[in-house]
C-alpha positions in Angstrom: 41.9 62.1 8.8 43.2 65.6 8.5 41.3 68.6 10.0 38.8 70.0 7.6 37.9 73.2 9.4 38.8 75.3 12.4 36.3 77.4 14.3 36.4 79.9 17.2 34.3 78.7 20.2 34.5 82.0 22.0 37.6 81.1 24.0 40.0 79.3 21.6 40.3 77.9 18.1 39.0 74.4 17.8 39.8 71.8 15.2 36.7 70.4 13.6 36.4 67.1 11.8 33.2 67.1 9.7 30.4 69.6 10.1 30.5 72.7 12.2 28.6 72.6 15.5 25.3 74.5 16.0 26.2 77.4 18.3 23.9 80.3 19.4 25.9 83.4 20.3 24.8 86.2 22.6 22.6 88.7 20.6 21.3 86.0 18.3 17.6 86.7 17.6 15.5 83.7 18.7 12.0 85.2 18.2 10.5 88.3 16.8 6.9 89.3 16.5 5.4 92.7 15.5 1.9 94.2 15.5 0.6 97.0 13.3 -2.9 97.7 14.7 -3.9 99.6 17.8 -4.8 97.6 21.0 -7.3 99.1 23.5 -6.6 98.1 27.1 -9.4 98.0 29.6 -8.1 95.4 32.1 -7.5 97.2 35.5 -5.1 94.8 37.2 -2.2 92.5 36.6 -4.6 89.6 36.8 -6.8 91.0 34.0 -4.0 92.3 31.8 -4.7 91.9 28.1 -2.4 90.4 25.4 -0.7 93.1 23.3 2.0 91.0 21.5 2.2 87.2 21.6 5.4 85.7 20.3 5.9 82.4 18.6 6.4 79.0 20.3 10.2 78.5 20.2 12.3 75.6 21.6 14.9 77.0 24.0 18.1 75.3 25.2 17.8 76.3 28.9 20.2 79.3 28.8 19.5 82.9 29.6 17.6 85.1 27.1 16.7 88.8 26.8 13.1 89.7 26.2 12.3 93.2 24.8 9.0 94.9 24.0 8.9 98.3 22.2 5.8 100.4 21.6 6.0 103.6 19.5 3.2 105.4 21.3 1.1 104.8 24.4 -2.0 106.8 25.4 -2.9 106.4 29.1 -6.7 106.3 29.8 -6.4 108.7 32.7 -3.9 107.0 35.1 -1.0 104.6 35.3 -0.6 102.2 32.3 1.6 99.1 32.7 3.3 96.6 30.4 4.1 93.0 31.5 6.5 90.5 30.0 5.6 86.8 30.3 7.1 83.4 29.6 4.1 81.2 29.1 2.0 82.1 32.2 5.0 83.2 34.3 5.5 87.0 34.8 9.1 87.9 34.3 8.9 91.7 34.4 6.7 94.8 34.6 7.3 98.3 33.2 5.4 101.6 33.2 4.1 102.6 29.8 2.4 105.8 31.0 1.8 107.5 34.3 -0.3 110.6 33.6 -3.5 112.0 32.3 -5.0 110.8 29.0 -3.3 113.7 27.2 0.2 112.4 28.1 1.7 110.3 25.3 5.0 108.5 25.2 7.0 105.7 23.7 7.5 102.6 25.9 10.3 100.1 26.1 10.4 97.1 28.5 13.2 94.6 28.9 13.6 91.5 31.1 16.0 88.6 31.4 14.9 85.1 31.9 16.4 81.6 32.0 13.7 79.3 30.6 13.8 75.5 31.1 14.9 73.6 28.0 11.9 73.1 25.8 9.2 75.0 24.0 8.1 78.4 25.4 6.1 81.4 24.2 7.0 84.9 25.4 4.4 87.7 25.3 3.7 91.3 26.3 0.5 92.2 28.1 -0.8 95.5 29.5 -3.3 96.8 32.1 -4.5 100.3 33.0 -5.4 101.9 36.3 -8.5 103.6 34.9 -10.3 104.3 31.6 -9.2 102.8 28.3 -5.5 103.1 27.5 -4.3 102.5 24.0 -1.2 100.9 22.5 -1.2 103.2 19.5 0.5 102.1 16.3 -0.1 101.8 12.6 1.9 100.0 9.8 5.4 101.3 9.3 4.6 103.4 6.2 4.9 107.0 5.3 3.4 109.3 8.1 2.7 106.3 10.4 4.4 104.9 13.4 6.8 102.0 13.2 5.3 98.6 14.2 5.5 97.6 17.9 7.5 94.5 18.5 8.5 91.7 21.0 11.9 90.3 20.5 13.8 87.5 22.3 17.6 87.2 21.9 20.3 85.1 23.4 21.6 86.9 26.5 
Protein backbone atom coordinates (compact mmCIF):
# COMPACT_ATOMS: atom_id res chain seq x y z
CA UNK A 1 0.00 0.00 0.00
CA UNK A 2 1.41 3.42 -0.90
CA UNK A 3 1.30 6.36 1.54
CA UNK A 4 -1.93 8.32 1.16
CA UNK A 5 -1.02 11.32 3.32
CA UNK A 6 1.79 12.91 5.30
CA UNK A 7 1.22 14.97 8.42
CA UNK A 8 3.37 17.05 10.79
CA UNK A 9 3.27 15.69 14.35
CA UNK A 10 5.01 18.74 15.81
CA UNK A 11 8.47 17.22 15.54
CA UNK A 12 8.70 15.45 12.17
CA UNK A 13 6.71 14.54 9.08
CA UNK A 14 4.93 11.21 9.49
CA UNK A 15 3.59 8.94 6.75
CA UNK A 16 -0.04 8.10 7.25
CA UNK A 17 -1.86 5.11 5.84
CA UNK A 18 -5.59 5.77 6.03
CA UNK A 19 -7.26 8.47 8.13
CA UNK A 20 -5.44 11.28 9.90
CA UNK A 21 -5.05 10.96 13.69
CA UNK A 22 -7.04 13.12 16.06
CA UNK A 23 -4.55 15.58 17.53
CA UNK A 24 -5.28 18.49 19.87
CA UNK A 25 -2.60 21.19 19.62
CA UNK A 26 -1.74 23.85 22.24
CA UNK A 27 -4.17 26.75 21.99
CA UNK A 28 -7.05 24.57 20.79
CA UNK A 29 -10.26 25.72 22.47
CA UNK A 30 -11.80 22.87 24.44
CA UNK A 31 -14.65 24.77 26.14
CA UNK A 32 -16.12 28.26 26.02
CA UNK A 33 -19.04 29.64 28.02
CA UNK A 34 -20.22 33.23 28.26
CA UNK A 35 -22.79 35.10 30.32
CA UNK A 36 -24.62 38.31 29.48
CA UNK A 37 -26.45 39.23 32.70
CA UNK A 38 -25.17 40.83 35.91
CA UNK A 39 -24.37 38.54 38.86
CA UNK A 40 -24.68 39.92 42.42
CA UNK A 41 -22.21 38.41 44.86
CA UNK A 42 -23.02 38.28 48.59
CA UNK A 43 -20.96 35.25 49.71
CA UNK A 44 -18.30 36.46 52.15
CA UNK A 45 -15.74 33.65 52.05
CA UNK A 46 -14.15 31.14 49.71
CA UNK A 47 -16.46 28.49 51.19
CA UNK A 48 -19.59 30.53 50.33
CA UNK A 49 -18.41 31.71 46.88
CA UNK A 50 -21.18 31.88 44.28
CA UNK A 51 -21.15 30.58 40.71
CA UNK A 52 -20.57 33.27 38.11
CA UNK A 53 -19.83 31.15 35.00
CA UNK A 54 -20.16 27.37 34.83
CA UNK A 55 -18.60 25.73 31.79
CA UNK A 56 -19.77 22.65 29.94
CA UNK A 57 -18.93 19.06 30.91
CA UNK A 58 -16.04 18.12 28.59
CA UNK A 59 -14.05 14.89 28.31
CA UNK A 60 -10.35 15.68 28.78
CA UNK A 61 -7.40 13.47 27.83
CA UNK A 62 -5.34 14.01 31.00
CA UNK A 63 -2.98 16.66 29.60
CA UNK A 64 -2.44 20.24 30.81
CA UNK A 65 -5.05 22.94 30.11
CA UNK A 66 -5.27 26.70 30.52
CA UNK A 67 -8.42 28.07 32.21
CA UNK A 68 -9.30 31.75 31.72
CA UNK A 69 -12.09 33.96 33.06
CA UNK A 70 -12.63 37.51 31.78
CA UNK A 71 -15.10 40.00 33.27
CA UNK A 72 -15.61 43.38 31.55
CA UNK A 73 -16.56 45.29 34.73
CA UNK A 74 -16.54 44.53 38.44
CA UNK A 75 -18.10 46.67 41.15
CA UNK A 76 -16.79 45.86 44.67
CA UNK A 77 -19.35 46.11 47.47
CA UNK A 78 -17.03 48.01 49.78
CA UNK A 79 -14.00 45.78 50.18
CA UNK A 80 -11.98 43.09 48.47
CA UNK A 81 -13.70 41.08 45.73
CA UNK A 82 -12.24 37.74 44.60
CA UNK A 83 -12.63 35.38 41.64
CA UNK A 84 -12.01 31.62 41.92
CA UNK A 85 -11.31 29.08 39.18
CA UNK A 86 -12.51 25.51 39.79
CA UNK A 87 -12.29 22.09 38.16
CA UNK A 88 -15.37 20.31 39.47
CA UNK A 89 -15.07 20.96 43.26
CA UNK A 90 -11.27 21.51 43.20
CA UNK A 91 -9.97 25.09 43.50
CA UNK A 92 -7.20 25.69 40.95
CA UNK A 93 -6.66 29.44 41.37
CA UNK A 94 -7.86 32.68 42.92
CA UNK A 95 -7.55 36.25 41.62
CA UNK A 96 -8.50 39.73 42.84
CA UNK A 97 -11.40 41.32 40.96
CA UNK A 98 -11.52 44.50 43.05
CA UNK A 99 -9.82 45.78 46.17
CA UNK A 100 -11.31 49.15 46.98
CA UNK A 101 -14.45 51.09 47.84
CA UNK A 102 -17.74 50.50 46.02
CA UNK A 103 -16.93 53.37 43.65
CA UNK A 104 -13.84 51.60 42.30
CA UNK A 105 -14.63 49.71 39.11
CA UNK A 106 -12.33 47.62 36.98
CA UNK A 107 -12.02 44.83 34.44
CA UNK A 108 -10.93 41.43 35.78
CA UNK A 109 -8.98 38.58 34.21
CA UNK A 110 -7.98 35.37 35.93
CA UNK A 111 -5.97 32.51 34.50
CA UNK A 112 -4.85 29.17 35.87
CA UNK A 113 -3.24 25.99 34.57
CA UNK A 114 -4.46 22.54 35.47
CA UNK A 115 -3.80 18.92 34.57
CA UNK A 116 -7.14 17.14 34.93
CA UNK A 117 -7.38 13.36 35.06
CA UNK A 118 -8.62 11.77 31.85
CA UNK A 119 -12.41 11.89 31.83
CA UNK A 120 -15.29 14.34 32.08
CA UNK A 121 -14.78 17.57 34.05
CA UNK A 122 -16.54 20.92 34.38
CA UNK A 123 -14.58 24.13 34.93
CA UNK A 124 -16.22 27.13 36.57
CA UNK A 125 -15.56 30.61 37.91
CA UNK A 126 -16.99 31.62 41.28
CA UNK A 127 -16.70 34.83 43.31
CA UNK A 128 -16.90 36.10 46.88
CA UNK A 129 -16.75 39.53 48.49
CA UNK A 130 -15.33 40.77 51.79
CA UNK A 131 -18.34 42.98 52.51
CA UNK A 132 -21.56 44.31 51.03
CA UNK A 133 -22.84 43.16 47.66
CA UNK A 134 -20.31 43.09 44.84
CA UNK A 135 -21.43 42.85 41.23
CA UNK A 136 -20.05 41.18 38.14
CA UNK A 137 -21.47 43.78 35.76
CA UNK A 138 -22.16 42.93 32.15
CA UNK A 139 -24.77 43.21 29.49
CA UNK A 140 -25.13 41.67 26.04
CA UNK A 141 -22.34 42.56 23.62
CA UNK A 142 -24.40 45.09 21.68
CA UNK A 143 -24.15 48.82 20.97
CA UNK A 144 -23.33 50.84 24.13
CA UNK A 145 -23.08 47.70 26.29
CA UNK A 146 -20.21 45.67 27.70
CA UNK A 147 -18.91 42.56 25.98
CA UNK A 148 -20.08 39.27 27.54
CA UNK A 149 -17.97 37.76 30.34
CA UNK A 150 -16.48 34.38 29.51
CA UNK A 151 -14.80 31.26 30.79
CA UNK A 152 -12.51 29.52 28.30
CA UNK A 153 -10.49 26.30 28.51
CA UNK A 154 -7.72 25.70 25.99
CA UNK A 155 -5.03 23.08 25.53
CA UNK A 156 -1.86 24.32 27.26
